[in-house]
N, C-alpha and C positions, 0 to 999 in steps of 0.2 A: 837572622836566618837560622832556622833549626838545622840540626845535623842531617835530617832526612830530606831537606828541601833541595830541589834541583837548582843548579846555577843557571844564570842567563848567559847565553853566548850571543854576542852582537856581531852579525856579519855586515850590517850596514844600518846607518841611521842612529838616532839618539832621541831621547825624550828630555827636552830641556826648555826652560823659559828664558827668552822667547825662542822659537816661534810658538810653542804651546803656551796657553795661559797657565797660571799657577794652578787653577782648579783642574784643568785637563791633565796637567802633568801629574797631579796627585791621583786623579782617577786612573790614569795609565799605570802608575806605580802600584796602586792597590790591586788592579786586575792582574798585573804581572806577578805580584806577590802571591795572589790566590793560585795562579797557575803553578808557581814554584812549589807550593804546598801540596800540589796534586789534585786540586779541585778541577773538575771538568766544567768549563763555562759554555753557555749556549746563548741564543739570542735573548736580549738585544746586544749583549756584550761581545759575542764571538760567533762566527759561523764557519763551517768547514770550507776549505778551499781545495777540492780535489784536482782542480786545474793545475795547481802548483805541485801537489804530490800527496802521498799517504801521510796521515797524521798532521797535515797542514791546515792552518786556520787563519782567520783574519780577525784581529781584535779591533773593536770599534770604539773610538773615543770622540765624543761630541764636544767641540770647543765653541767659544764665543763666535768666532768668525768663520770657522770651517770645521769639517769633520776629518779626523785623522784615522789612519789604518796602520796596524802593525801586523805584518805577515809573519807568522811564526810556525814552528813545527815542534811537536812534543816528542822528544826522544826519551829513551829509557833513563839517560843520565843527565839530561839538560833540556832547557827550553831554548830553542835556537831562533833568534830573531833575524829574518832574512831581509826585511825592509821596513822602513817607517816613511809614510808618505801621506800628503793631504788627498782626501777623496774629492775629486772634482767632477766625476762623471758617474752615471748610474752603474756601469760595469767597471771592474778592475781593468786598467789598460793592459793590452797584450804585452807591451814592453815590460811592465812591472812583473807580470807572471813569468815571462822568459828570464828576466834578471834574477828573480827569486829561485827559479829552477837551477840556473847556472851556479849561483852562490851556494845553494845546498849541495849540489853535485860536487863542487870543489871542496866544500867542507867535509863531505863524506870521504872523498879521496884522501885528503890530508889526515883525517882522523884514523883511517885504516893504516897509514904509514907509521903512525906513532908507536 
């Protein structure tokens, strides 16, 4: 990681094998590394998630048996991962959106206290 790269802050979830295949884990790692370096990703790798909040996106990782999503937010000082989950429906479940909002709100509150 270069000095200018943003750190990853994991609020929930992880990318490991299993349940990710080795190839999907490497793809997720490569995409996260590009985000850390400041690259703006777009489809098919990432799409905006305004339902979660400003600067929020959904990273898309296609695996052998399923498709994974990483809900993240781009902050000035970090890439904040709010959730990692398998995509099983056409729309992101309302529960996932609500959980991500709650986690990010708590993260923001705790960050302001520091």
